[in-house]
HTML snippet that shows the backbone in 3Dmol.js (N, CA, C, O; Angstrom):
<script src="https://3Dmol.org/build/3Dmol-min.js"></script>
<div id="view" style="width:600px;height:400px;position:relative"></div>
<script>
const pdb = `
ATOM      1  N   MET A   1       1.419  -1.421  -0.044  1.00  0.00           N
ATOM      2  CA  MET A   1      -0.369  -0.257   0.231  1.00  0.00           C
ATOM      3  C   MET A   1       0.718   1.445   0.006  1.00  0.00           C
ATOM      4  O   MET A   1       1.842   1.341   0.497  1.00  0.00           O
ATOM      5  N   THR A   2       0.440   2.670  -0.582  1.00  0.00           N
ATOM      6  CA  THR A   2       1.502   3.500  -1.037  1.00  0.00           C
ATOM      7  C   THR A   2       0.837   4.333   0.088  1.00  0.00           C
ATOM      8  O   THR A   2      -0.020   3.973   0.896  1.00  0.00           O
ATOM      9  N   VAL A   3       1.272   5.199  -0.018  1.00  0.00           N
ATOM     10  CA  VAL A   3       1.022   6.139   1.159  1.00  0.00           C
ATOM     11  C   VAL A   3      -0.058   7.561   0.465  1.00  0.00           C
ATOM     12  O   VAL A   3      -0.671   8.393   1.134  1.00  0.00           O
ATOM     13  N   THR A   4       0.002   7.444  -1.095  1.00  0.00           N
ATOM     14  CA  THR A   4      -1.041   7.743  -1.694  1.00  0.00           C
ATOM     15  C   THR A   4      -2.997   7.114  -1.127  1.00  0.00           C
ATOM     16  O   THR A   4      -4.117   7.599  -0.968  1.00  0.00           O
ATOM     17  N   GLY A   5      -2.359   5.925  -1.038  1.00  0.00           N
ATOM     18  CA  GLY A   5      -3.111   4.629  -0.683  1.00  0.00           C
ATOM     19  C   GLY A   5      -3.931   4.751   1.024  1.00  0.00           C
ATOM     20  O   GLY A   5      -5.068   4.603   1.472  1.00  0.00           O
ATOM     21  N   ILE A   6      -2.510   5.122   1.583  1.00  0.00           N
ATOM     22  CA  ILE A   6      -2.963   5.427   3.185  1.00  0.00           C
ATOM     23  C   ILE A   6      -4.304   6.716   3.409  1.00  0.00           C
ATOM     24  O   ILE A   6      -5.437   6.873   3.865  1.00  0.00           O
ATOM     25  N   ILE A   7      -3.209   7.404   2.727  1.00  0.00           N
ATOM     26  CA  ILE A   7      -4.288   8.530   2.561  1.00  0.00           C
ATOM     27  C   ILE A   7      -5.277   9.070   2.469  1.00  0.00           C
ATOM     28  O   ILE A   7      -5.754  10.042   3.055  1.00  0.00           O
ATOM     29  N   SER A   8      -5.933   7.859   1.020  1.00  0.00           N
ATOM     30  CA  SER A   8      -7.017   8.284   0.598  1.00  0.00           C
ATOM     31  C   SER A   8      -8.166   6.664   1.588  1.00  0.00           C
ATOM     32  O   SER A   8      -9.388   6.662   1.739  1.00  0.00           O
ATOM     33  N   ALA A   9      -7.226   5.623   2.018  1.00  0.00           N
ATOM     34  CA  ALA A   9      -7.562   5.170   3.042  1.00  0.00           C
ATOM     35  C   ALA A   9      -8.389   6.226   4.203  1.00  0.00           C
ATOM     36  O   ALA A   9      -9.619   6.243   4.175  1.00  0.00           O
ATOM     37  N   ILE A  10      -7.872   6.822   4.896  1.00  0.00           N
ATOM     38  CA  ILE A  10      -7.950   7.306   6.201  1.00  0.00           C
ATOM     39  C   ILE A  10      -9.513   8.690   5.498  1.00  0.00           C
ATOM     40  O   ILE A  10     -10.651   8.829   5.948  1.00  0.00           O
ATOM     41  N   VAL A  11      -8.943   9.299   4.520  1.00  0.00           N
ATOM     42  CA  VAL A  11     -10.304  10.473   3.616  1.00  0.00           C
ATOM     43  C   VAL A  11     -11.560   9.184   3.511  1.00  0.00           C
ATOM     44  O   VAL A  11     -12.765   9.360   3.691  1.00  0.00           O
ATOM     45  N   ILE A  12     -10.989   8.099   3.227  1.00  0.00           N
ATOM     46  CA  ILE A  12     -12.960   7.450   2.887  1.00  0.00           C
ATOM     47  C   ILE A  12     -13.079   7.063   4.108  1.00  0.00           C
ATOM     48  O   ILE A  12     -14.223   6.822   4.495  1.00  0.00           O
ATOM     49  N   GLY A  13     -11.955   6.897   5.049  1.00  0.00           N
ATOM     50  CA  GLY A  13     -12.815   6.269   6.337  1.00  0.00           C
ATOM     51  C   GLY A  13     -13.794   7.572   7.210  1.00  0.00           C
ATOM     52  O   GLY A  13     -14.391   7.101   8.177  1.00  0.00           O
ATOM     53  N   LEU A  14     -13.927   8.459   7.084  1.00  0.00           N
ATOM     54  CA  LEU A  14     -13.699   9.479   7.977  1.00  0.00           C
ATOM     55  C   LEU A  14     -15.233   9.416   7.270  1.00  0.00           C
ATOM     56  O   LEU A  14     -16.208   9.565   8.006  1.00  0.00           O
ATOM     57  N   ILE A  15     -15.417   9.196   5.844  1.00  0.00           N
ATOM     58  CA  ILE A  15     -17.362   8.924   5.438  1.00  0.00           C
ATOM     59  C   ILE A  15     -17.491   7.842   5.694  1.00  0.00           C
ATOM     60  O   ILE A  15     -18.655   7.885   6.091  1.00  0.00           O
ATOM     61  N   ILE A  16     -17.083   6.423   5.827  1.00  0.00           N
ATOM     62  CA  ILE A  16     -17.274   5.204   6.153  1.00  0.00           C
ATOM     63  C   ILE A  16     -18.110   5.030   7.520  1.00  0.00           C
ATOM     64  O   ILE A  16     -19.106   4.385   7.847  1.00  0.00           O
ATOM     65  N   GLY A  17     -17.477   5.663   7.977  1.00  0.00           N
ATOM     66  CA  GLY A  17     -17.932   5.250   9.628  1.00  0.00           C
ATOM     67  C   GLY A  17     -18.621   5.923   9.795  1.00  0.00           C
ATOM     68  O   GLY A  17     -19.328   5.585  10.744  1.00  0.00           O
ATOM     69  N   VAL A  18     -19.064   7.423   9.099  1.00  0.00           N
ATOM     70  CA  VAL A  18     -20.818   8.083   9.344  1.00  0.00           C
ATOM     71  C   VAL A  18     -21.714   6.957   8.844  1.00  0.00           C
ATOM     72  O   VAL A  18     -22.507   6.463   9.646  1.00  0.00           O
ATOM     73  N   VAL A  19     -21.661   6.492   7.557  1.00  0.00           N
ATOM     74  CA  VAL A  19     -22.339   5.929   6.584  1.00  0.00           C
ATOM     75  C   VAL A  19     -22.043   4.627   7.384  1.00  0.00           C
ATOM     76  O   VAL A  19     -22.346   3.775   6.549  1.00  0.00           O
ATOM     77  N   ALA A  20     -21.711   4.081   8.286  1.00  0.00           N
ATOM     78  CA  ALA A  20     -22.064   2.941   8.598  1.00  0.00           C
ATOM     79  C   ALA A  20     -22.426   3.188  10.037  1.00  0.00           C
ATOM     80  O   ALA A  20     -22.685   2.088  10.527  1.00  0.00           O
ATOM     81  N   ARG A  21     -22.540   3.998  10.795  1.00  0.00           N
ATOM     82  CA  ARG A  21     -23.560   4.083  11.855  1.00  0.00           C
ATOM     83  C   ARG A  21     -25.002   4.566  11.511  1.00  0.00           C
ATOM     84  O   ARG A  21     -25.941   4.254  12.243  1.00  0.00           O
ATOM     85  N   LEU A  22     -25.242   5.620   9.971  1.00  0.00           N
ATOM     86  CA  LEU A  22     -25.931   5.516  10.120  1.00  0.00           C
ATOM     87  C   LEU A  22     -26.906   4.217   9.748  1.00  0.00           C
ATOM     88  O   LEU A  22     -28.085   4.060  10.066  1.00  0.00           O
ATOM     89  N   ILE A  23     -26.156   3.451   9.075  1.00  0.00           N
ATOM     90  CA  ILE A  23     -27.060   2.187   8.637  1.00  0.00           C
ATOM     91  C   ILE A  23     -27.201   0.564   9.815  1.00  0.00           C
ATOM     92  O   ILE A  23     -27.822  -0.478  10.022  1.00  0.00           O
ATOM     93  N   LEU A  24     -26.006   1.496  10.290  1.00  0.00           N
ATOM     94  CA  LEU A  24     -26.905  -0.223  11.679  1.00  0.00           C
ATOM     95  C   LEU A  24     -28.148   0.912  12.207  1.00  0.00           C
ATOM     96  O   LEU A  24     -28.218   2.136  12.322  1.00  0.00           O
ATOM     97  N   PRO A  25     -28.986  -0.167  12.427  1.00  0.00           N
ATOM     98  CA  PRO A  25     -29.949  -0.290  13.218  1.00  0.00           C
ATOM     99  C   PRO A  25     -29.819   0.465  14.578  1.00  0.00           C
ATOM    100  O   PRO A  25     -28.767   0.610  15.201  1.00  0.00           O
ATOM    101  N   GLY A  26     -30.787   0.824  14.863  1.00  0.00           N
ATOM    102  CA  GLY A  26     -31.021   1.387  16.711  1.00  0.00           C
ATOM    103  C   GLY A  26     -30.038   2.595  17.030  1.00  0.00           C
ATOM    104  O   GLY A  26     -29.712   3.221  16.021  1.00  0.00           O
ATOM    105  N   LYS A  27     -29.548   3.011  18.120  1.00  0.00           N
ATOM    106  CA  LYS A  27     -28.724   3.881  18.604  1.00  0.00           C
ATOM    107  C   LYS A  27     -27.547   3.793  19.282  1.00  0.00           C
ATOM    108  O   LYS A  27     -27.617   3.392  20.444  1.00  0.00           O
ATOM    109  N   GLN A  28     -26.849   3.976  18.986  1.00  0.00           N
ATOM    110  CA  GLN A  28     -25.725   3.680  19.450  1.00  0.00           C
ATOM    111  C   GLN A  28     -25.200   4.847  20.091  1.00  0.00           C
ATOM    112  O   GLN A  28     -25.305   5.997  19.663  1.00  0.00           O
ATOM    113  N   ASP A  29     -24.429   4.357  21.508  1.00  0.00           N
ATOM    114  CA  ASP A  29     -23.933   5.657  22.391  1.00  0.00           C
ATOM    115  C   ASP A  29     -22.628   5.453  22.326  1.00  0.00           C
ATOM    116  O   ASP A  29     -21.953   5.073  23.282  1.00  0.00           O
ATOM    117  N   ILE A  30     -22.201   5.692  21.200  1.00  0.00           N
ATOM    118  CA  ILE A  30     -20.390   6.565  20.799  1.00  0.00           C
ATOM    119  C   ILE A  30     -20.312   7.577  20.533  1.00  0.00           C
ATOM    120  O   ILE A  30     -21.074   7.911  19.625  1.00  0.00           O
ATOM    121  N   PRO A  31     -19.437   8.625  21.086  1.00  0.00           N
ATOM    122  CA  PRO A  31     -19.170   9.599  20.425  1.00  0.00           C
ATOM    123  C   PRO A  31     -18.517   9.456  18.991  1.00  0.00           C
ATOM    124  O   PRO A  31     -17.836   8.433  18.918  1.00  0.00           O
ATOM    125  N   ILE A  32     -18.541  10.134  17.949  1.00  0.00           N
ATOM    126  CA  ILE A  32     -18.151  11.146  16.776  1.00  0.00           C
ATOM    127  C   ILE A  32     -17.051  10.524  16.412  1.00  0.00           C
ATOM    128  O   ILE A  32     -16.758   9.875  15.408  1.00  0.00           O
ATOM    129  N   TRP A  33     -16.345  10.882  17.604  1.00  0.00           N
ATOM    130  CA  TRP A  33     -14.865  10.890  16.968  1.00  0.00           C
ATOM    131  C   TRP A  33     -13.879   9.221  17.190  1.00  0.00           C
ATOM    132  O   TRP A  33     -12.713   8.927  16.925  1.00  0.00           O
ATOM    133  N   LEU A  34     -15.364   8.204  17.961  1.00  0.00           N
ATOM    134  CA  LEU A  34     -14.979   6.766  17.981  1.00  0.00           C
ATOM    135  C   LEU A  34     -15.674   6.056  17.096  1.00  0.00           C
ATOM    136  O   LEU A  34     -15.593   4.828  17.064  1.00  0.00           O
ATOM    137  N   THR A  35     -16.585   6.888  16.119  1.00  0.00           N
ATOM    138  CA  THR A  35     -17.065   6.269  14.320  1.00  0.00           C
ATOM    139  C   THR A  35     -16.227   6.463  13.296  1.00  0.00           C
ATOM    140  O   THR A  35     -16.035   5.826  12.260  1.00  0.00           O
ATOM    141  N   ILE A  36     -15.526   7.917  13.956  1.00  0.00           N
ATOM    142  CA  ILE A  36     -14.880   8.017  12.625  1.00  0.00           C
ATOM    143  C   ILE A  36     -13.360   7.702  12.660  1.00  0.00           C
ATOM    144  O   ILE A  36     -12.733   7.940  11.627  1.00  0.00           O
ATOM    145  N   VAL A  37     -12.511   7.055  14.023  1.00  0.00           N
ATOM    146  CA  VAL A  37     -11.864   6.322  14.333  1.00  0.00           C
ATOM    147  C   VAL A  37     -11.926   5.185  13.461  1.00  0.00           C
ATOM    148  O   VAL A  37     -11.135   4.943  12.549  1.00  0.00           O
ATOM    149  N   VAL A  38     -13.075   4.398  13.858  1.00  0.00           N
ATOM    150  CA  VAL A  38     -13.997   3.052  13.861  1.00  0.00           C
ATOM    151  C   VAL A  38     -13.712   2.506  12.330  1.00  0.00           C
ATOM    152  O   VAL A  38     -13.402   1.370  11.969  1.00  0.00           O
ATOM    153  N   GLY A  39     -13.969   3.966  11.385  1.00  0.00           N
ATOM    154  CA  GLY A  39     -14.581   4.219   9.842  1.00  0.00           C
ATOM    155  C   GLY A  39     -12.897   4.031   9.233  1.00  0.00           C
ATOM    156  O   GLY A  39     -12.627   3.140   8.427  1.00  0.00           O
ATOM    157  N   ILE A  40     -11.899   4.963   9.731  1.00  0.00           N
ATOM    158  CA  ILE A  40     -10.450   4.645   8.781  1.00  0.00           C
ATOM    159  C   ILE A  40      -9.936   3.503   9.279  1.00  0.00           C
ATOM    160  O   ILE A  40      -9.009   3.001   8.644  1.00  0.00           O
ATOM    161  N   VAL A  41     -10.463   2.753  10.657  1.00  0.00           N
ATOM    162  CA  VAL A  41      -9.560   1.521  10.706  1.00  0.00           C
ATOM    163  C   VAL A  41      -9.972   0.657   9.410  1.00  0.00           C
ATOM    164  O   VAL A  41      -9.344   0.143   8.484  1.00  0.00           O
ATOM    165  N   ALA A  42     -11.570   0.756   9.854  1.00  0.00           N
ATOM    166  CA  ALA A  42     -12.297  -0.397   8.212  1.00  0.00           C
ATOM    167  C   ALA A  42     -11.445   0.124   7.543  1.00  0.00           C
ATOM    168  O   ALA A  42     -10.607  -0.587   6.987  1.00  0.00           O
ATOM    169  N   ALA A  43     -11.421   1.628   7.399  1.00  0.00           N
ATOM    170  CA  ALA A  43     -10.712   1.298   5.255  1.00  0.00           C
ATOM    171  C   ALA A  43      -9.455   0.828   5.053  1.00  0.00           C
ATOM    172  O   ALA A  43      -9.024   0.029   4.222  1.00  0.00           O
ATOM    173  N   LEU A  44      -8.695   1.696   6.306  1.00  0.00           N
ATOM    174  CA  LEU A  44      -7.485   0.811   5.802  1.00  0.00           C
ATOM    175  C   LEU A  44      -7.225  -0.511   5.628  1.00  0.00           C
ATOM    176  O   LEU A  44      -6.512  -0.887   4.697  1.00  0.00           O
ATOM    177  N   ILE A  45      -7.910  -1.568   6.722  1.00  0.00           N
ATOM    178  CA  ILE A  45      -8.115  -2.688   6.616  1.00  0.00           C
ATOM    179  C   ILE A  45      -8.408  -3.736   5.473  1.00  0.00           C
ATOM    180  O   ILE A  45      -8.010  -4.835   5.087  1.00  0.00           O
ATOM    181  N   GLY A  46      -9.406  -2.689   5.127  1.00  0.00           N
ATOM    182  CA  GLY A  46     -10.345  -2.816   3.430  1.00  0.00           C
ATOM    183  C   GLY A  46      -9.209  -3.104   2.048  1.00  0.00           C
ATOM    184  O   GLY A  46      -8.866  -3.943   1.215  1.00  0.00           O
ATOM    185  N   SER A  47      -8.968  -1.785   2.521  1.00  0.00           N
ATOM    186  CA  SER A  47      -7.929  -1.257   1.496  1.00  0.00           C
ATOM    187  C   SER A  47      -7.076  -2.827   1.610  1.00  0.00           C
ATOM    188  O   SER A  47      -7.213  -3.616   0.675  1.00  0.00           O
ATOM    189  N   PHE A  48      -6.467  -3.090   2.447  1.00  0.00           N
ATOM    190  CA  PHE A  48      -5.509  -4.032   2.428  1.00  0.00           C
ATOM    191  C   PHE A  48      -6.217  -5.174   1.817  1.00  0.00           C
ATOM    192  O   PHE A  48      -5.680  -5.801   0.904  1.00  0.00           O
ATOM    193  N   ILE A  49      -7.701  -5.570   2.382  1.00  0.00           N
ATOM    194  CA  ILE A  49      -7.653  -6.899   1.745  1.00  0.00           C
ATOM    195  C   ILE A  49      -8.263  -7.087   0.617  1.00  0.00           C
ATOM    196  O   ILE A  49      -8.582  -8.227   0.279  1.00  0.00           O
ATOM    197  N   ALA A  50      -8.574  -5.809  -0.293  1.00  0.00           N
ATOM    198  CA  ALA A  50      -9.263  -5.684  -1.764  1.00  0.00           C
ATOM    199  C   ALA A  50      -8.136  -5.022  -2.083  1.00  0.00           C
ATOM    200  O   ALA A  50      -8.529  -4.130  -2.834  1.00  0.00           O
ATOM    201  N   GLY A  51      -6.649  -4.897  -1.930  1.00  0.00           N
ATOM    202  CA  GLY A  51      -5.262  -5.078  -2.989  1.00  0.00           C
ATOM    203  C   GLY A  51      -4.914  -6.432  -3.031  1.00  0.00           C
ATOM    204  O   GLY A  51      -4.475  -6.725  -4.143  1.00  0.00           O
ATOM    205  N   SER A  52      -4.944  -7.462  -2.171  1.00  0.00           N
ATOM    206  CA  SER A  52      -4.710  -8.267  -3.076  1.00  0.00           C
ATOM    207  C   SER A  52      -5.948  -9.289  -4.226  1.00  0.00           C
ATOM    208  O   SER A  52      -5.935 -10.413  -4.727  1.00  0.00           O
ATOM    209  N   PHE A  53      -6.645  -8.421  -4.222  1.00  0.00           N
ATOM    210  CA  PHE A  53      -8.166  -9.061  -4.533  1.00  0.00           C
ATOM    211  C   PHE A  53      -7.768  -8.009  -6.354  1.00  0.00           C
ATOM    212  O   PHE A  53      -7.690  -8.653  -7.400  1.00  0.00           O
ATOM    213  N   ARG A  54      -7.668  -7.179  -6.349  1.00  0.00           N
ATOM    214  CA  ARG A  54      -7.932  -6.213  -7.597  1.00  0.00           C
ATOM    215  C   ARG A  54      -6.880  -5.298  -7.200  1.00  0.00           C
ATOM    216  O   ARG A  54      -6.267  -5.196  -6.137  1.00  0.00           O
ATOM    217  N   ASP A  55      -6.796  -4.571  -8.433  1.00  0.00           N
ATOM    218  CA  ASP A  55      -6.216  -3.128  -8.586  1.00  0.00           C
ATOM    219  C   ASP A  55      -6.697  -2.744 -10.298  1.00  0.00           C
ATOM    220  O   ASP A  55      -6.222  -2.969 -11.411  1.00  0.00           O
ATOM    221  N   THR A  56      -8.227  -1.858  -9.601  1.00  0.00           N
ATOM    222  CA  THR A  56      -7.992  -0.950 -11.237  1.00  0.00           C
ATOM    223  C   THR A  56      -8.000   0.550 -10.968  1.00  0.00           C
ATOM    224  O   THR A  56      -7.769   1.025  -9.856  1.00  0.00           O
ATOM    225  N   ASP A  57      -8.376   1.511 -12.429  1.00  0.00           N
ATOM    226  CA  ASP A  57      -7.336   2.315 -11.705  1.00  0.00           C
ATOM    227  C   ASP A  57      -8.519   3.484 -11.327  1.00  0.00           C
ATOM    228  O   ASP A  57      -8.051   4.307 -10.541  1.00  0.00           O
ATOM    229  N   GLY A  58     -10.087   3.787 -11.734  1.00  0.00           N
ATOM    230  CA  GLY A  58     -11.359   4.114 -11.350  1.00  0.00           C
ATOM    231  C   GLY A  58     -11.566   3.168  -9.817  1.00  0.00           C
ATOM    232  O   GLY A  58     -10.882   2.305  -9.268  1.00  0.00           O
ATOM    233  N   ILE A  59     -12.877   3.842  -9.490  1.00  0.00           N
ATOM    234  CA  ILE A  59     -13.096   3.527  -8.318  1.00  0.00           C
ATOM    235  C   ILE A  59     -13.466   1.909  -7.796  1.00  0.00           C
ATOM    236  O   ILE A  59     -14.369   1.266  -8.330  1.00  0.00           O
ATOM    237  N   ASP A  60     -12.845   1.511  -6.969  1.00  0.00           N
ATOM    238  CA  ASP A  60     -13.051   0.328  -6.949  1.00  0.00           C
ATOM    239  C   ASP A  60     -14.478  -0.261  -5.757  1.00  0.00           C
ATOM    240  O   ASP A  60     -14.259  -0.285  -4.546  1.00  0.00           O
ATOM    241  N   TRP A  61     -15.366  -0.537  -6.125  1.00  0.00           N
ATOM    242  CA  TRP A  61     -16.525  -0.797  -5.738  1.00  0.00           C
ATOM    243  C   TRP A  61     -16.238  -1.960  -4.272  1.00  0.00           C
ATOM    244  O   TRP A  61     -16.264  -1.798  -3.052  1.00  0.00           O
ATOM    245  N   VAL A  62     -15.995  -3.030  -5.096  1.00  0.00           N
ATOM    246  CA  VAL A  62     -15.601  -3.872  -4.479  1.00  0.00           C
ATOM    247  C   VAL A  62     -14.639  -3.615  -3.206  1.00  0.00           C
ATOM    248  O   VAL A  62     -14.685  -4.519  -2.372  1.00  0.00           O
ATOM    249  N   GLU A  63     -13.633  -2.359  -2.866  1.00  0.00           N
ATOM    250  CA  GLU A  63     -12.991  -2.488  -1.802  1.00  0.00           C
ATOM    251  C   GLU A  63     -13.982  -1.534  -1.498  1.00  0.00           C
ATOM    252  O   GLU A  63     -13.880  -1.863  -0.316  1.00  0.00           O
ATOM    253  N   LEU A  64     -15.099  -0.401  -1.459  1.00  0.00           N
ATOM    254  CA  LEU A  64     -15.895   0.305  -0.614  1.00  0.00           C
ATOM    255  C   LEU A  64     -16.499  -0.788   0.548  1.00  0.00           C
ATOM    256  O   LEU A  64     -16.163  -1.074   1.697  1.00  0.00           O
ATOM    257  N   LEU A  65     -17.655  -1.274  -0.447  1.00  0.00           N
ATOM    258  CA  LEU A  65     -17.958  -2.365   0.047  1.00  0.00           C
ATOM    259  C   LEU A  65     -17.624  -3.474   1.198  1.00  0.00           C
ATOM    260  O   LEU A  65     -18.200  -3.895   2.201  1.00  0.00           O
ATOM    261  N   ILE A  66     -16.674  -3.667   0.682  1.00  0.00           N
ATOM    262  CA  ILE A  66     -15.304  -4.089   1.989  1.00  0.00           C
ATOM    263  C   ILE A  66     -15.010  -2.953   3.105  1.00  0.00           C
ATOM    264  O   ILE A  66     -14.852  -3.007   4.325  1.00  0.00           O
ATOM    265  N   GLN A  67     -15.008  -2.308   2.524  1.00  0.00           N
ATOM    266  CA  GLN A  67     -14.715  -1.109   3.820  1.00  0.00           C
ATOM    267  C   GLN A  67     -16.157  -0.480   5.020  1.00  0.00           C
ATOM    268  O   GLN A  67     -16.233   0.116   6.095  1.00  0.00           O
ATOM    269  N   LEU A  68     -17.109  -1.086   3.981  1.00  0.00           N
ATOM    270  CA  LEU A  68     -18.372  -0.134   4.534  1.00  0.00           C
ATOM    271  C   LEU A  68     -18.695  -2.019   5.488  1.00  0.00           C
ATOM    272  O   LEU A  68     -18.564  -2.316   6.676  1.00  0.00           O
ATOM    273  N   VAL A  69     -18.975  -2.573   4.709  1.00  0.00           N
ATOM    274  CA  VAL A  69     -19.517  -3.657   5.664  1.00  0.00           C
ATOM    275  C   VAL A  69     -17.933  -4.009   7.142  1.00  0.00           C
ATOM    276  O   VAL A  69     -18.213  -4.951   7.883  1.00  0.00           O
ATOM    277  N   LEU A  70     -16.668  -3.383   7.417  1.00  0.00           N
ATOM    278  CA  LEU A  70     -15.757  -3.055   7.854  1.00  0.00           C
ATOM    279  C   LEU A  70     -16.495  -2.351   9.644  1.00  0.00           C
ATOM    280  O   LEU A  70     -16.630  -2.430  10.865  1.00  0.00           O
ATOM    281  N   ALA A  71     -16.739  -1.673   8.295  1.00  0.00           N
ATOM    282  CA  ALA A  71     -17.128  -0.273   9.764  1.00  0.00           C
ATOM    283  C   ALA A  71     -18.592  -1.093  10.295  1.00  0.00           C
ATOM    284  O   ALA A  71     -18.394  -1.733  11.327  1.00  0.00           O
ATOM    285  N   VAL A  72     -19.406  -1.140   9.989  1.00  0.00           N
ATOM    286  CA  VAL A  72     -20.539  -0.972  10.376  1.00  0.00           C
ATOM    287  C   VAL A  72     -20.561  -2.427  11.499  1.00  0.00           C
ATOM    288  O   VAL A  72     -21.021  -2.597  12.628  1.00  0.00           O
ATOM    289  N   ILE A  73     -19.705  -3.441  10.381  1.00  0.00           N
ATOM    290  CA  ILE A  73     -19.585  -4.171  11.920  1.00  0.00           C
ATOM    291  C   ILE A  73     -18.388  -4.329  12.952  1.00  0.00           C
ATOM    292  O   ILE A  73     -18.250  -5.280  13.721  1.00  0.00           O
ATOM    293  N   GLY A  74     -17.436  -3.086  12.818  1.00  0.00           N
ATOM    294  CA  GLY A  74     -16.407  -2.523  14.019  1.00  0.00           C
ATOM    295  C   GLY A  74     -17.890  -1.242  14.313  1.00  0.00           C
ATOM    296  O   GLY A  74     -18.421  -1.512  15.390  1.00  0.00           O
ATOM    297  N   VAL A  75     -18.413  -0.309  13.776  1.00  0.00           N
ATOM    298  CA  VAL A  75     -19.605   0.098  14.430  1.00  0.00           C
ATOM    299  C   VAL A  75     -20.200  -0.350  16.182  1.00  0.00           C
ATOM    300  O   VAL A  75     -20.370   0.022  17.343  1.00  0.00           O
ATOM    301  N   ALA A  76     -20.339  -1.701  14.937  1.00  0.00           N
ATOM    302  CA  ALA A  76     -21.346  -3.044  15.784  1.00  0.00           C
ATOM    303  C   ALA A  76     -20.644  -3.311  17.312  1.00  0.00           C
ATOM    304  O   ALA A  76     -21.147  -3.397  18.432  1.00  0.00           O
ATOM    305  N   ILE A  77     -19.624  -3.377  16.958  1.00  0.00           N
ATOM    306  CA  ILE A  77     -18.458  -3.820  18.366  1.00  0.00           C
ATOM    307  C   ILE A  77     -18.343  -2.958  19.421  1.00  0.00           C
ATOM    308  O   ILE A  77     -18.459  -3.278  20.604  1.00  0.00           O
ATOM    309  N   VAL A  78     -18.079  -1.696  18.929  1.00  0.00           N
ATOM    310  CA  VAL A  78     -17.243  -1.012  19.125  1.00  0.00           C
ATOM    311  C   VAL A  78     -18.452  -0.207  20.469  1.00  0.00           C
ATOM    312  O   VAL A  78     -18.148   0.157  21.605  1.00  0.00           O
ATOM    313  N   ALA A  79     -19.661  -0.152  19.862  1.00  0.00           N
ATOM    314  CA  ALA A  79     -21.132   0.535  20.231  1.00  0.00           C
ATOM    315  C   ALA A  79     -21.470  -0.487  21.320  1.00  0.00           C
ATOM    316  O   ALA A  79     -22.092   0.061  22.229  1.00  0.00           O
ATOM    317  N   GLY A  80     -21.284  -1.672  21.507  1.00  0.00           N
ATOM    318  CA  GLY A  80     -21.833  -2.841  22.320  1.00  0.00           C
ATOM    319  C   GLY A  80     -20.585  -3.055  23.280  1.00  0.00           C
ATOM    320  O   GLY A  80     -20.471  -3.936  24.132  1.00  0.00           O
ATOM    321  N   ALA A  81     -19.775  -2.167  22.992  1.00  0.00           N
ATOM    322  CA  ALA A  81     -18.413  -2.475  24.250  1.00  0.00           C
ATOM    323  C   ALA A  81     -18.445  -1.247  24.730  1.00  0.00           C
ATOM    324  O   ALA A  81     -18.386  -1.088  25.949  1.00  0.00           O
ATOM    325  N   TYR A  82     -18.530  -0.306  23.982  1.00  0.00           N
ATOM    326  CA  TYR A  82     -18.757   1.397  25.337  1.00  0.00           C
ATOM    327  C   TYR A  82     -20.126   1.205  26.122  1.00  0.00           C
ATOM    328  O   TYR A  82     -20.286   1.643  27.262  1.00  0.00           O
ATOM    329  N   GLY A  83     -21.165   0.467  25.366  1.00  0.00           N
ATOM    330  CA  GLY A  83     -22.066   1.210  25.705  1.00  0.00           C
ATOM    331  C   GLY A  83     -22.052  -0.053  27.047  1.00  0.00           C
ATOM    332  O   GLY A  83     -22.519   0.363  28.107  1.00  0.00           O
ATOM    333  N   ARG A  84     -21.675  -1.168  27.046  1.00  0.00           N
ATOM    334  CA  ARG A  84     -21.386  -1.872  28.722  1.00  0.00           C
ATOM    335  C   ARG A  84     -20.921  -0.645  29.629  1.00  0.00           C
ATOM    336  O   ARG A  84     -21.503  -0.065  30.546  1.00  0.00           O
ATOM    337  N   LYS A  85     -19.751  -0.467  29.090  1.00  0.00           N
ATOM    338  CA  LYS A  85     -18.899  -0.669  30.176  1.00  0.00           C
ATOM    339  C   LYS A  85     -19.303   1.551  31.151  1.00  0.00           C
ATOM    340  O   LYS A  85     -19.099   2.230  32.157  1.00  0.00           O
ATOM    341  N   GLY A  86     -20.001   1.565  29.653  1.00  0.00           N
ATOM    342  CA  GLY A  86     -20.837   3.015  30.760  1.00  0.00           C
ATOM    343  C   GLY A  86     -19.534   4.024  30.942  1.00  0.00           C
ATOM    344  O   GLY A  86     -19.298   4.566  32.022  1.00  0.00           O
ATOM    345  N   VAL A  87     -18.507   4.263  29.460  1.00  0.00           N
ATOM    346  CA  VAL A  87     -17.280   5.004  29.745  1.00  0.00           C
ATOM    347  C   VAL A  87     -18.207   6.019  29.259  1.00  0.00           C
ATOM    348  O   VAL A  87     -18.925   5.758  28.293  1.00  0.00           O
ATOM    349  N   GLY A  88     -18.271   7.416  29.973  1.00  0.00           N
ATOM    350  CA  GLY A  88     -18.235   8.608  29.492  1.00  0.00           C
ATOM    351  C   GLY A  88     -19.724   8.973  30.398  1.00  0.00           C
ATOM    352  O   GLY A  88     -20.301  10.054  30.278  1.00  0.00           O
ATOM    353  N   ARG A  89     -20.240   7.776  31.376  1.00  0.00           N
ATOM    354  CA  ARG A  89     -21.807   8.393  31.597  1.00  0.00           C
ATOM    355  C   ARG A  89     -21.255   8.413  33.281  1.00  0.00           C
ATOM    356  O   ARG A  89     -22.004   8.814  34.172  1.00  0.00           O
TER     357      ARG A  89
END
`;
const viewer = $3Dmol.createViewer("view");
viewer.addModel(pdb, "pdb");
viewer.setStyle({}, {cartoon: {color: "spectrum"}});
viewer.zoomTo();
viewer.render();
</script>
């Protein structure tokens, strides 16, 4: 993964985290910064996974889908763990 790929994964991760939170049903009691961090991590992992599959010059929809799925799973896990601990309350 190149530096450009890492930077684009971070930018995409900002958006993916928020979209994942909107897709996930119910209320997530986690701060927005944590949602964004989960999105960035999911985007980086998704880029790494998808990078081994394909290489396109345009928009890689498979990579975006992998990143979004990982972000939804990540937000669900973090929201569950964060809510159980009662952190910040």
